[in-house]
N, C-alpha and C positions, 0 to 999 in steps of 0.2 A: 404020116405027119408031113406037112409041107414047110420047108424052110424058106425064109426070105431070099436066100441066095439062089433059090431055084426059080424065083419069079423074075419076069422080065422087068427092066427098069421102067418101061412105060406103064406096065400094069401096077407097079408099086406107086408111081405118081398118081395113077387113077384112083387107087385106094385112098391115098392120103388126101387127094382133092375131094373125093366123095365124103370121107370122114369129116373134113373141114366144113364142107357144105352142110352136113347133118348137124354138126356142132353149132354152126351159125344159126341154123333154123331153130334148133331147140333153145338156144340162148335167146333168140329174138322173142320166141313165145313166152319164155320165162320172164323176160323183162316186161313184156306187155302185160302179163298177168299180175306181176308185182306192182306195176304202175297203176293198173286198174284197181287193185285191192287198196293201194294207198289212198287214192282219191275217194273211193267208195266208203272208206272208213272215217272220212273227215266229218266231224260233228261241230267243230269249233273253227271259225274263220277269224283270224287276227291279221289284218291287212299288212302290218309291218313285218310280221313273221313270214307271211306268204311271199312278200317281195324279197326279203332277205334270203330265204332258203330255196325257193323255187325259181326265182328270177334274179339271180345275183348280178346279172349284167345290166340291169336297169339302174341308171344313175339315181343317187339318193335325192337329188333335188326334184326329181319327178314324183317322189312319194307323197308330196303334200297335196296333190290334186288327182282326183279320180280320172279326170279328162286325160291326163298324161299316161295313165296305166290301164286304160279301158280294156285293151286287148288281153293283157295279162290276167286281170281279174275275171274277165269274161271267159277266158280259157279255163280257169280253175272252176268256175261255176258250171261250165258245160260238163266237166268230168265228175263233179259231185252230184249224186242222185238228187232229184227234186225232193223237197221237204226233209232234207237231212240236217241242215245247219241249225243247231239249237243255241248257239252263242255267236254273236257278231260284234267285232271290235273294229271300227273303221279308222281308228287312229293310224297314221299321222295326217290324215286329210284335214286341211284347214277350212275347206269350204266345199259344199256339194251343190250342184245345180240340177234342177229337175230334168233338163235336157240330157245331161250325162247319165242320170239314173235310168231314164227311159231307154237311152242308147245301150246301156249296160244289159238290160233285159233283152233287147233286140239282138245283141251280139252273142249273148249266152243262149239264145233260142229258147228262152223260158219266160214265163210271166213273173212279175215281181213276187206273187204269192208262191209260185213254185220254187223260187230261189230262197225266200226267207219266211215262208208261211209257218214253219215249225220253230222259228227262233223265239226263245224265251228271255234271253238276256241281250240287251243292245247297249253298246258303249259308244256314244257319239261325243265324248268330251273333247273340247278344243276345236270343234268343227262348227262353223257358222251355218245355220240352217234357217231359211225363211219358211213361211207358212206352206208354200207349195211342196217343199221338200219334206216337211213334217207330215203333211197329209199323205205323201207317197209312202213314207215309212209306216204310217198308221194303217194303210191298206195292205202293204206288203207284209207287215208283222202283226197280225191281229192277236197273237198269243203271247205278247210281251208280258213277262212277269216282273222283271227288274230292268231299270233304265238308269244309265249314268250320263249326265249332261253337264255342260258348263253353262250356268245361268245366263251369263252375259252374251252367249253365242246364239241363244234361241230367240227368234222373233215371235212374240206372243200375239195371237189374234186379238185385235183391238176390241172385238165384240165380247171377249171374255170378261165377265163381271162377277164379283163376289157379293153374296147376300147371306142372310141367316141360314138358308138352305144349304149354301155352299159350305159354311162352317160345319154344319152337321154332317155333310157328306165327307168332309175331310176327317172329322173326328172318328168316323167309323171306317174309313178307307185308307188313311195315310199312316204308314208304319212310323211309330215314334212321335205321334202327333203332339202329345202333352209335353214331351221333352223339347220339341221344337218351339212350341208355344211359350213355355217358360223361359227359354233362352232367347226369346224375341226374334226367332229366325223365320217367323211367318209374317214378314212385312207384307204390305199390300201388293208390292211388285212381285215378290217371291210367291205369294199366295196365288196370284193370277197365273204364274208359270206352272205351279203344281197343279192347279185346277185344269189348266190347258192340257197338260200332259195326261192327266187322268181321263179327260174327255177323249183324247186321241187314242189312248190305250186302256180300254175299260177293265182289262184283267190285271192292270199294274198293281203290284203290292209293295215294291221297294223302289225308291227313287234316291239316287246318289247325286247330290248337287255340289258343284264346284263353284 
């Protein structure tokens, strides 16, 4: 048996240093693996929660614009495997611009489809979107099943027109059609919006309108 008192002071320091080095190495590996597992398990992306929890140093006034937090959101998307996100909530963004959406894909080193191709629920309430941005989401999220929007924030393509065939299409495709019709919630303007959304997202089954 060897007692510590029999070991030289320098050798003891060496053992302690070596042990510390091994501990740091093991700890670093464990942190890396835990971090990787955390991101790989992400199926839901809620922007406000992402910024609060993962990037607490970002000022809240920046949260309203994707342009202000491009690096943070792109970092998260780089860590999350492609085609993993099945629910996306972009609040509290007030407005999105097509240039920022394209830049996001560029900085994430992924196509729009790789980022959101498996997304089935999209919440864009409170966010102003023009036709270019809506078309971007249409291409990026072809599997949208449910959609939440603020009616006054969506720019509807002026070419969208309703006719008898449209009413039949809505009757068979729009969840709660008769309830909405009886409550006079299918005004011409709102009808055009619903039709526009259904054309952008052919698999859409649920629409939540604000």
